[in-house]
C-alpha positions as CSV (number, residue, x, y, z in Angstrom):
1,M,180.8,191.9,87.7
2,S,183.1,190.1,85.3
3,V,182.3,186.7,83.8
4,H,185.0,184.1,84.1
5,W,185.4,182.1,80.9
6,N,187.4,179.0,80.1
7,V,188.9,179.8,76.7
8,P,192.3,178.0,76.3
9,F,194.9,179.5,74.0
10,L,195.2,176.1,72.4
11,D,193.3,172.8,72.6
12,L,195.5,169.8,72.0
13,V,193.1,167.3,73.8
14,S,190.0,167.4,71.6
15,P,191.6,166.3,68.2
16,H,193.5,163.5,69.9
17,V,190.4,162.2,71.7
18,E,188.5,162.4,68.4
19,L,191.3,160.4,66.6
20,E,192.2,158.2,69.6
21,Q,191.3,154.9,67.9
22,K,193.3,155.7,64.7
23,L,196.2,156.9,66.7
24,T,196.2,153.9,68.9
25,E,196.2,151.7,65.8
26,V,199.4,153.4,64.7
27,F,201.0,152.5,68.0
28,Q,199.8,148.9,67.8
29,K,201.1,148.6,64.2
30,A,204.5,149.7,65.3
31,L,204.5,147.3,68.3
32,R,203.5,144.4,66.1
33,S,206.1,145.1,63.4
34,A,208.9,146.4,65.6
35,S,209.4,149.1,63.0
36,F,210.2,152.1,65.1
37,I,212.7,154.1,63.0
38,G,212.2,154.7,59.3
39,G,210.4,151.9,57.4
40,P,207.0,151.8,55.6
41,M,205.1,154.2,57.8
42,V,207.7,156.9,57.4
43,E,207.9,156.4,53.6
44,E,204.1,156.5,53.3
45,F,203.9,159.7,55.2
46,E,206.7,161.2,53.1
47,R,204.9,160.4,49.9
48,A,201.6,161.8,51.2
49,F,203.1,165.0,52.6
50,A,205.0,165.7,49.4
51,D,201.8,165.3,47.4
52,F,199.9,167.6,49.9
53,C,202.5,170.3,49.5
54,G,202.8,170.0,45.7
55,A,206.4,169.0,45.9
56,E,208.3,166.0,44.3
57,Y,209.9,164.9,47.6
58,A,209.5,165.0,51.3
59,V,212.1,163.7,53.7
60,G,211.0,163.1,57.3
61,V,213.4,164.3,60.1
62,G,213.5,164.6,63.8
63,S,212.3,168.2,64.2
64,G,211.7,171.5,62.4
65,T,215.1,172.7,63.4
66,D,216.6,169.6,61.9
67,A,214.6,170.2,58.7
68,L,215.9,173.7,58.2
69,R,219.5,172.9,59.2
70,F,219.6,169.8,56.9
71,A,217.9,171.7,54.0
72,L,220.6,174.4,54.2
73,M,223.4,171.9,54.4
74,A,222.0,169.9,51.5
75,C,221.8,173.1,49.4
76,G,225.6,173.5,50.0
77,L,225.5,176.3,52.5
78,G,228.1,176.3,55.2
79,S,231.1,177.9,56.8
80,G,231.7,181.5,55.8
81,D,228.4,182.0,54.0
82,V,225.7,184.6,54.9
83,V,222.0,183.6,54.9
84,V,219.5,186.5,55.0
85,T,216.4,186.2,57.2
86,V,214.2,188.2,59.5
87,P,214.5,188.9,63.3
88,N,210.8,188.3,63.9
89,T,210.8,184.5,64.2
90,F,211.6,181.8,66.6
91,I,215.3,181.3,67.3
92,A,215.2,177.9,65.5
93,T,215.4,179.8,62.2
94,T,218.7,181.3,63.0
95,E,220.0,178.3,65.0
96,A,219.6,176.2,61.9
97,I,221.6,178.8,59.9
98,S,224.4,179.1,62.3
99,Q,224.5,175.3,63.1
100,A,224.9,174.7,59.4
101,G,228.0,176.9,59.6
102,A,226.6,180.0,58.1
103,L,226.0,183.5,59.5
104,P,222.4,184.9,59.8
105,E,222.0,188.5,58.8
106,F,218.7,190.3,59.1
107,V,216.3,192.5,57.2
108,D,213.2,194.2,58.7
109,I,209.6,193.0,58.3
110,D,206.5,194.4,56.7
111,E,204.3,196.1,59.3
112,R,201.1,194.6,57.9
113,T,202.1,191.0,57.2
114,Y,205.0,190.6,59.7
115,N,206.9,188.8,57.0
116,M,210.0,189.8,55.2
117,D,209.8,193.4,53.8
118,L,210.7,193.2,50.1
119,E,212.0,196.8,49.9
120,K,214.3,196.2,52.9
121,L,215.5,193.0,51.3
122,R,216.2,194.9,48.1
123,E,218.0,197.6,50.0
124,Y,220.1,195.1,51.8
125,L,221.1,193.4,48.6
126,Q,221.7,196.5,46.6
127,E,223.2,198.8,49.2
128,G,224.3,196.5,52.0
129,C,226.4,194.3,49.7
130,T,229.0,194.7,47.0
131,R,229.7,192.6,44.0
132,E,233.2,191.2,43.6
133,A,235.0,190.5,40.3
134,S,234.4,186.8,41.0
135,G,230.7,187.5,40.9
136,D,230.2,186.9,44.7
137,L,227.8,189.1,46.5
138,I,229.6,190.3,49.7
139,S,227.9,191.6,52.8
140,R,229.3,195.0,53.8
141,R,228.5,194.2,57.4
142,S,230.5,190.9,57.7
143,G,232.6,190.8,54.6
144,R,231.2,187.3,53.9
145,P,229.5,186.1,50.7
146,V,225.7,186.1,50.7
147,R,224.4,182.8,49.5
148,A,220.8,182.4,50.4
149,I,217.5,183.9,51.7
150,V,215.3,182.2,54.3
151,P,211.8,183.8,54.2
152,V,209.7,182.8,57.2
153,H,206.0,182.1,56.5
154,L,205.1,183.5,59.9
155,Y,201.9,182.7,61.8
156,G,200.6,180.6,58.9
157,Q,200.8,183.3,56.2
158,M,203.3,183.0,53.3
159,A,205.9,185.7,52.4
160,D,205.7,187.2,49.0
161,M,207.6,184.4,47.2
162,D,207.5,185.7,43.6
163,A,209.2,188.9,44.6
164,I,211.7,187.2,46.9
165,C,212.6,184.6,44.3
166,E,212.9,187.3,41.6
167,L,215.4,189.1,43.8
168,A,217.2,185.9,44.6
169,D,217.5,185.0,40.9
170,H,218.8,188.4,40.1
171,F,221.5,188.2,42.8
172,G,222.3,184.5,42.3
173,L,221.0,183.4,45.7
174,L,219.2,180.3,46.9
175,V,215.8,180.5,48.6
176,V,214.9,178.0,51.4
177,E,211.5,178.4,52.9
178,D,210.9,178.3,56.6
179,A,207.4,176.9,56.5
180,C,207.4,175.6,60.0
181,Q,204.1,177.5,60.8
182,A,202.5,177.2,57.3
183,H,201.3,173.7,56.7
184,G,198.8,174.1,53.8
185,A,199.2,177.8,53.4
186,E,198.8,179.0,49.8
187,Y,200.3,181.7,47.6
188,F,199.0,182.9,44.3
189,S,202.1,183.0,42.1
190,R,201.7,185.6,39.4
191,K,204.7,184.0,37.7
192,V,203.0,180.7,37.0
193,G,199.4,181.9,37.3
194,R,198.1,179.6,40.0
195,W,197.9,179.0,43.7
196,M,200.9,177.1,45.2
197,K,201.4,175.6,48.6
198,A,204.1,176.5,51.1
199,G,207.0,174.1,50.6
200,S,206.8,174.1,46.8
201,L,208.3,177.4,45.8
202,G,211.9,177.5,47.1
203,R,214.9,175.2,46.5
204,A,213.8,173.4,49.6
205,A,211.4,174.1,52.6
206,A,211.4,173.1,56.2
207,F,208.4,172.1,58.2
208,S,207.9,171.5,62.0
209,F,205.4,169.0,63.4
210,Y,205.7,170.2,66.9
211,P,202.5,169.2,68.7
212,G,200.9,172.7,68.6
213,K,201.4,173.1,64.8
214,N,198.4,172.9,62.4
215,L,199.8,169.4,61.6
216,G,201.3,168.3,64.9
217,A,202.9,165.0,66.0
218,C,202.7,163.6,69.5
219,G,206.3,164.6,70.1
220,E,209.1,166.1,67.9
221,A,209.1,165.7,64.2
222,G,209.8,167.6,61.0
223,A,210.2,167.3,57.2
224,V,211.9,168.9,54.3
225,T,210.2,169.3,50.9
226,T,212.0,169.9,47.7
227,N,211.7,169.3,43.9
228,D,215.4,168.5,43.7
229,A,216.2,164.8,43.8
230,A,219.8,165.4,44.7
231,I,218.9,167.5,47.7
232,A,216.4,165.0,48.9
233,A,219.0,162.2,48.6
234,K,221.5,164.2,50.5
235,I,219.1,165.0,53.3
236,R,218.3,161.3,53.7
237,M,222.1,160.7,54.3
238,I,222.5,163.7,56.6
239,R,219.6,162.6,58.8
240,D,221.1,159.1,59.1
241,H,224.8,159.7,60.1
242,G,225.8,160.4,56.5
243,Q,225.0,156.8,55.4
244,A,224.4,156.0,51.8
245,K,223.7,152.5,53.0
246,K,224.2,150.9,56.4
247,Y,227.8,151.4,57.7
248,Y,228.9,153.2,54.4
249,H,229.2,156.8,55.4
250,E,229.6,159.4,52.6
251,M,230.0,162.2,55.1
252,E,229.5,163.1,58.7
253,G,225.8,163.4,59.4
254,Y,223.4,163.6,62.3
255,N,220.9,161.4,64.1
256,G,217.9,163.3,62.8
257,R,215.6,160.5,61.7
258,L,211.8,160.5,62.0
259,D,210.2,158.0,64.3
260,A,207.8,155.6,62.6
261,I,205.1,156.1,65.3
262,Q,205.2,159.9,64.7
263,A,205.1,159.4,61.0
264,G,202.0,157.2,61.4
265,I,200.3,159.7,63.6
266,L,201.1,162.5,61.2
267,L,199.7,160.4,58.3
268,A,196.5,159.8,60.2
269,K,196.2,163.5,61.0
270,L,197.1,164.7,57.5
271,Q,193.7,163.4,56.2
272,H,192.0,166.0,58.4
273,L,194.4,168.9,57.8
274,V,192.4,170.6,55.0
275,Y,189.3,170.6,57.2
276,W,191.2,171.9,60.2
277,N,192.8,174.7,58.1
278,D,189.4,175.6,56.7
279,E,188.1,175.8,60.3
280,R,191.0,178.1,61.3
281,R,190.2,180.4,58.4
282,A,186.5,180.4,59.4
283,R,187.5,181.3,63.0
284,A,189.7,184.1,61.7
285,S,186.9,185.5,59.6
286,E,184.6,185.4,62.6
287,Y,187.2,187.2,64.8
288,K,187.4,189.9,62.1
289,R,183.7,190.3,62.0
290,L,183.3,190.4,65.7
291,F,186.1,193.0,66.2
292,E,184.6,195.2,63.5
293,N,181.2,195.1,65.2
294,A,182.8,195.8,68.6
295,G,184.5,198.9,67.2
296,S,187.6,198.1,69.3
297,H,191.0,199.7,68.6
298,V,192.6,196.4,67.7
299,N,194.6,195.6,64.6
300,P,193.5,192.2,63.2
301,P,195.8,190.2,60.9
302,F,196.2,191.6,57.4
303,E,195.9,189.0,54.6
304,P,197.0,190.2,51.1
305,S,195.0,189.2,48.0
306,W,197.7,186.7,47.0
307,S,197.6,184.9,50.3
308,R,195.5,182.1,51.8
309,A,196.7,181.9,55.3
310,V,196.1,179.0,57.6
311,Y,196.2,180.9,60.9
312,H,198.6,178.8,62.9
313,L,198.3,181.8,65.2
314,Y,195.8,184.7,65.3
315,V,197.9,187.7,66.2
316,V,196.6,191.2,66.9
317,R,198.4,194.4,68.0
318,V,197.4,196.5,71.0
319,D,198.8,199.1,73.3
320,D,199.6,198.0,76.9
321,R,200.0,194.4,75.8
322,E,201.1,193.2,79.2
323,K,198.0,194.7,80.9
324,L,195.7,193.2,78.3
325,V,197.3,189.8,78.8
326,A,196.8,190.1,82.6
327,F,193.2,191.3,82.1
328,L,192.4,188.4,79.8
329,N,194.0,185.9,82.1
330,K,191.7,187.1,84.9
331,Q,188.8,186.5,82.6
332,G,190.0,182.9,82.0
333,I,191.2,183.6,78.5
334,G,194.5,182.2,77.3
335,T,197.0,184.2,75.2
336,G,200.5,183.9,73.8
337,I,203.2,186.3,72.7
338,H,205.1,185.4,69.6
339,Y,207.8,186.8,69.9
340,P,208.5,189.4,72.6
341,I,212.2,190.0,71.9
342,P,213.5,190.2,68.3
343,L,216.4,187.9,67.5
344,H,218.9,190.7,66.9
345,L,218.4,191.8,70.5
346,Q,218.7,188.4,72.1
347,K,221.6,187.7,74.3
348,A,222.5,184.7,72.1
349,Y,223.4,187.1,69.3
350,E,225.1,189.9,71.2
351,H,228.3,188.9,69.5
352,E,226.8,189.9,66.1
353,G,226.9,193.5,67.1
354,Y,223.3,194.5,66.4
355,H,221.6,197.3,68.4
356,K,218.2,198.5,69.4
357,G,216.9,200.6,66.5
358,D,218.5,198.5,63.7
359,F,215.1,197.0,62.7
360,P,212.5,199.5,64.0
361,I,209.4,197.9,62.6
362,C,210.2,194.5,64.1
363,E,211.0,196.2,67.4
364,K,207.7,198.1,67.4
365,V,205.6,195.1,66.5
366,A,207.3,192.9,69.1
367,C,206.0,195.3,71.9
368,E,202.4,195.1,70.7
369,I,201.6,191.6,69.4
370,V,199.3,189.3,71.3
371,S,198.2,185.8,70.1
372,L,194.6,185.1,70.8
373,P,193.0,181.7,71.2
374,M,193.0,179.9,67.8
375,F,192.3,176.3,67.1
376,P,189.8,174.4,64.8
377,Q,187.5,173.5,67.7
378,L,187.2,177.0,69.0
379,K,183.5,177.8,69.5
380,S,181.7,181.0,68.5
381,D,180.6,181.8,72.0
382,Q,184.3,181.5,73.1
383,Q,185.3,183.9,70.3
384,Q,182.6,186.3,71.4
385,A,183.9,186.1,74.9
386,V,187.4,186.9,73.7
387,V,186.3,189.9,71.7
388,N,184.1,191.2,74.4
389,A,186.9,191.0,76.9
390,V,189.4,192.8,74.6
391,A,186.8,195.5,73.8
392,Q,186.1,195.9,77.5
393,F,189.8,196.4,78.2
394,V,190.1,199.0,75.4
395,E,187.0,200.8,76.5
396,D,188.1,201.0,80.1
397,K,191.5,202.2,79.0
398,V,190.0,204.9,76.7
399,G,187.7,205.9,79.6
400,L,190.6,206.3,82.0
401,L,192.5,208.4,79.4
402,G,189.5,210.6,79.0
403,R,189.3,211.5,82.7
């Protein structure tokens, strides 16, 4: 007889109840000052978040998609340019590229980290491109100049930034980090000999503060970090209709400003982010221990020695993913799938002419990944229940195959 547990995939209630008084004070402060867009709360959060990331500047914007789009635009990327990224990510990554006027082209992922495969990137740049007399690197696929690389720090683990930046420097390309899932993630840079935070290694970086992120707003919000004062200044104009000052428009821009209430909420939560990330790491370690003890045929996340992941998601790989999800659901255990269809196979990108088989590792992984419950308040007995249920599913499956 199976036990029915209540293990949610994500708990967004507990941290907000815990911080309810502080978050209510933010709302009251906004009401009493009538400062709803921009202003002191936004500026204070921007300073605090830049400091947290080890960057010179942070510019608050309306969403993570805005953050990446505005970062690319501020870096000078636009019509006719190619930006290289991975197909194993949320579509916002490529939306930002195409909406900036550029063309996304893909390289496959590493099967262990699920992030950009360095050898595939090298192969793309060396064999998939040609160098013109002008010095431009031209994609053989599209005939367009390749200008930038967008590595995605997926699931809370950073891509191998030293190697990516080295390739980018060699080929004269910009690097803009998609750090939307990596608030507080760290990378040991062999180049500088120290740990560095997501958002501090590229020309610019984009963060999302969607409610389910490690640092989440109570609505939509995002930010760009950079060490380049000119890029920060340009993003401030882009987010505010291209205004250098009120009614003086240097360019066409967007309405992509950060609400003051969301900034205040994020500032209150930022004080807890290190603890929350530590708890996520502890929960990940406990999952690993429990799965090893259970002897189940589950592939837990791989974390390289140069990585300190923050486990925005805890993603494992299994056979018969759909059956496992259904089995866990019956046990009262929540799951997620991030992401079941690689971007190069999405209908939205049919016109780009990609086909099944173009990125075999990504396609293989996409059929096997399952995100298990992961949040700072996850209890040890809940984790034990998750692992027991997964192990039971695998045991039953092996038993059936043995008949």
